[in-house]
C-alpha positions, 0 to 999 in steps of 0.5 A: 504710749501716747506719743505712738498713738499720735505717730499713728493718727498722722501716719494715717491722716497722711494716707487719705491724702491725695497723690500719697503713695510713697507717705502711704507705704511709708506709713503701713511700715510706720503701723508695723513698726509703731505695732512692734513697739507698743506691743514693748511698750505693753510688755514693759508694764507688765514687767513692772507690775510683776517687779513689784509684786515681787518686791511687795513679797520680799518684803513681806518675807523681809518682816516675815526672817525680822520676827521670828529672828525676834522670836528666837534670841528671846527664846535664846535669851530666856533658855541661856537664865 
């Protein structure tokens, strides 16, 4: 993400240089690409957070299943006696 900011800032500085029409056009296109890449980076960060949430939830479910399994095993041992 920081690299994208550096690229955008470099292009912005190049646009301000005298006689830089071609550079300005390239910088404008680059800014568009940077904006899209920043959106992708944000989406990836959101996806990572969602994956962490799903992982935590699955771990809680696993613990609950283990606890239930232990309770059922204990019950069956008492009933079998």
